[in-house]
C-alpha positions as CSV (number, residue, x, y, z in Angstrom):
1,M,31.2,-27.6,-21.6
2,T,27.7,-26.4,-21.7
3,S,24.7,-28.3,-20.6
4,S,21.8,-28.7,-23.1
5,A,19.3,-29.0,-20.1
6,T,16.9,-26.0,-19.8
7,P,17.0,-24.2,-16.3
8,P,13.9,-24.7,-14.2
9,T,11.3,-22.1,-14.5
10,T,8.6,-21.0,-11.9
11,T,6.2,-23.4,-13.6
12,D,8.5,-26.2,-12.5
13,L,8.5,-25.4,-8.9
14,P,6.7,-27.6,-6.4
15,R,3.5,-26.2,-5.4
16,A,2.9,-25.0,-1.9
17,P,0.1,-26.5,0.1
18,R,-3.4,-25.0,-0.8
19,P,-4.1,-23.5,2.7
20,W,-0.8,-21.6,2.6
21,R,-1.4,-20.4,-0.8
22,Q,-4.9,-19.2,0.0
23,R,-3.5,-17.3,3.1
24,V,-0.8,-15.6,1.2
25,F,-3.4,-14.6,-1.4
26,A,-6.0,-13.3,1.2
27,L,-3.2,-11.4,3.1
28,S,-1.6,-9.9,0.0
29,W,-5.0,-8.8,-1.2
30,L,-6.0,-7.3,2.2
31,S,-2.8,-5.5,2.4
32,Y,-3.1,-3.8,-0.9
33,F,-6.8,-3.1,-0.2
34,S,-5.7,-1.5,3.1
35,Y,-3.0,0.8,1.6
36,Y,-5.9,2.9,0.3
37,F,-7.1,3.7,3.7
38,T,-4.1,5.9,4.3
39,R,-4.2,7.1,0.5
40,K,-7.8,8.1,-0.1
41,N,-8.5,9.8,3.3
42,Y,-6.7,12.9,2.0
43,S,-9.2,13.5,-0.8
44,V,-12.0,13.3,1.9
45,I,-10.4,15.7,4.4
46,K,-8.6,18.2,2.1
47,S,-11.6,20.6,1.9
48,S,-11.5,20.8,5.7
49,L,-7.9,21.9,6.0
50,G,-8.6,25.5,5.4
51,L,-5.9,25.7,2.7
52,G,-6.0,27.5,-0.7
53,K,-6.1,25.6,-4.0
54,S,-2.3,26.3,-4.7
55,Q,-1.5,24.8,-1.3
56,L,-3.5,21.8,-1.8
57,A,-2.0,21.3,-5.2
58,F,1.5,21.6,-3.8
59,I,0.6,18.9,-1.3
60,E,-0.7,16.7,-4.1
61,T,2.2,17.3,-6.4
62,F,4.7,16.3,-3.6
63,Y,2.8,13.1,-2.9
64,T,2.7,12.2,-6.6
65,A,6.3,12.9,-7.2
66,A,7.3,10.9,-4.2
67,Y,5.1,7.9,-5.2
68,T,6.6,8.0,-8.7
69,V,10.2,7.9,-7.3
70,G,8.9,5.2,-4.8
71,Q,7.8,2.8,-7.5
72,F,11.3,2.5,-8.8
73,A,13.2,2.8,-5.3
74,N,10.9,0.3,-3.8
75,G,11.4,-2.4,-6.4
76,F,15.1,-2.2,-5.6
77,L,14.5,-2.2,-1.8
78,G,12.2,-5.2,-2.0
79,D,15.0,-7.2,-3.5
80,V,17.3,-6.2,-0.7
81,I,15.1,-6.6,2.4
82,G,12.5,-8.9,0.9
83,P,8.9,-8.2,-0.2
84,R,7.3,-9.2,2.9
85,R,9.3,-6.7,5.0
86,L,9.0,-4.1,2.4
87,V,5.1,-4.2,2.5
88,A,4.9,-4.5,6.3
89,V,7.3,-1.5,7.0
90,G,5.6,0.4,4.2
91,M,2.3,-0.1,5.7
92,M,3.4,0.7,9.2
93,M,5.1,3.9,8.0
94,S,2.1,5.0,6.1
95,A,0.0,4.6,9.1
96,G,2.6,6.7,11.1
97,L,2.6,9.4,8.5
98,S,-1.2,9.5,8.3
99,A,-1.3,10.1,12.1
100,L,1.5,12.7,11.8
101,F,-0.7,14.5,9.2
102,G,-3.6,14.2,11.7
103,V,-1.7,16.0,14.5
104,G,-0.4,18.6,12.1
105,S,-1.7,22.2,11.7
106,T,0.7,23.7,9.3
107,L,1.4,23.4,5.4
108,P,5.1,22.2,5.8
109,I,3.8,19.3,8.1
110,F,1.0,18.4,5.7
111,V,3.6,18.4,2.7
112,L,6.1,16.3,4.6
113,A,3.6,13.9,6.0
114,Y,1.6,13.3,2.8
115,G,4.7,13.6,0.6
116,V,6.6,10.9,2.4
117,N,3.4,8.8,2.6
118,G,3.6,8.8,-1.2
119,L,7.1,7.2,-1.0
120,V,6.1,4.4,1.4
121,Q,2.7,3.9,-0.4
122,A,4.6,3.0,-3.5
123,S,6.0,-0.1,-1.5
124,G,2.6,-1.9,-1.9
125,W,2.7,-2.8,-5.7
126,P,6.2,-4.1,-6.0
127,G,6.2,-6.0,-2.7
128,N,2.9,-7.7,-3.3
129,G,3.7,-8.3,-6.9
130,R,6.9,-10.2,-5.9
131,V,5.1,-12.1,-3.2
132,M,2.3,-13.3,-5.5
133,A,4.9,-14.2,-8.1
134,S,6.7,-16.3,-5.5
135,W,3.6,-18.4,-4.6
136,F,2.0,-18.9,-7.9
137,S,3.4,-20.3,-11.0
138,T,3.5,-18.5,-14.4
139,R,0.5,-20.7,-15.6
140,E,-1.6,-19.5,-12.7
141,R,-0.6,-15.9,-12.5
142,G,-3.2,-14.5,-15.2
143,E,-6.2,-15.9,-13.5
144,I,-4.9,-15.4,-9.9
145,L,-4.0,-11.8,-10.5
146,G,-7.2,-11.2,-12.2
147,Y,-8.9,-12.1,-8.9
148,W,-6.2,-10.2,-6.8
149,G,-6.6,-7.1,-8.9
150,T,-10.0,-6.4,-7.3
151,C,-8.2,-5.3,-4.1
152,Y,-7.5,-1.7,-5.5
153,Q,-11.1,-1.0,-6.6
154,A,-12.6,-2.4,-3.4
155,G,-9.9,-0.6,-1.4
156,G,-10.6,2.7,-3.0
157,L,-14.4,2.5,-2.2
158,A,-14.1,1.2,1.3
159,A,-11.3,3.6,2.2
160,T,-13.3,6.6,1.0
161,A,-16.6,5.5,2.7
162,F,-14.5,4.8,6.0
163,A,-12.8,8.3,5.9
164,T,-16.0,9.9,5.2
165,F,-17.8,8.2,8.1
166,M,-15.1,9.1,10.4
167,M,-15.0,12.7,9.4
168,D,-18.6,13.1,9.6
169,H,-18.7,11.6,13.1
170,W,-15.6,12.9,14.7
171,G,-14.0,15.5,12.6
172,W,-11.3,15.5,9.8
173,R,-8.4,14.4,12.1
174,S,-10.3,11.1,12.9
175,A,-10.3,10.4,9.1
176,L,-6.6,10.2,9.4
177,F,-6.2,8.3,12.7
178,G,-8.9,5.6,12.2
179,P,-7.4,4.5,8.9
180,A,-4.0,4.6,10.4
181,V,-4.8,2.1,13.0
182,W,-6.4,-0.2,10.5
183,V,-3.3,-0.1,8.2
184,A,-0.9,-0.6,11.1
185,L,-2.8,-3.7,12.2
186,V,-2.7,-5.2,8.7
187,G,1.0,-4.3,8.5
188,V,1.8,-6.1,11.6
189,A,-0.2,-9.1,10.5
190,Y,1.5,-9.1,7.2
191,L,5.0,-9.0,8.8
192,L,4.1,-11.9,11.0
C-alpha cells in the first residue's frame, strides 16, 4: 500500500534560530574566503622561485589536475565524514601544505606541496555548499548564496594583497607561512 502524502522537503524543515543561521553563514563565508590565502599566494611568489617557465607550468598543471579530481572526490568524502569535518580538515591540510612549500627548495617538494594542496583546496566548495544547504531552505538559497558568493571575489583580492605585503616585507617564504597561519586558525574555528 502506498501513501499519497508527499515526502517532506527542505522547505518544510523547521528553521534554526536566527543567531545560529547568521553564525553558520558568517563562518562558512569566512572559510571559503580564507581558502584563497593558501591558493593565491603561489601566483604572488612564483617569480621568486628561480624556476623556468616549464617547471612553473608543471607545478600549476599538477595543482589544477589535483583540484579537478578533488572536486569529485571531496563531494563523496563529505558525505562520509560530514561537511564540517571536510572543510576544517581541508583547511588545516592546506595550511600545512603551504608551510611545506615555504620550507621547500626543490621542484619535487614544490610539485608535491602545491599539487596535494589542489586536492585539499577542492574540499571548500562541496563542504560549504552542503553546510549552507543544510541551514537554509530551498526558498532562501538563491538570495543567501548570492550574498555568500561574494566570498571568493573578496578572498582572491585579500589573499593576493596579503601575500604581496608579506613577500615585500619578509621575503617569498613569509607569503606562504603567514597565510598558512590564518587558514589553520579559521580551520580550527570551523571545526569547533
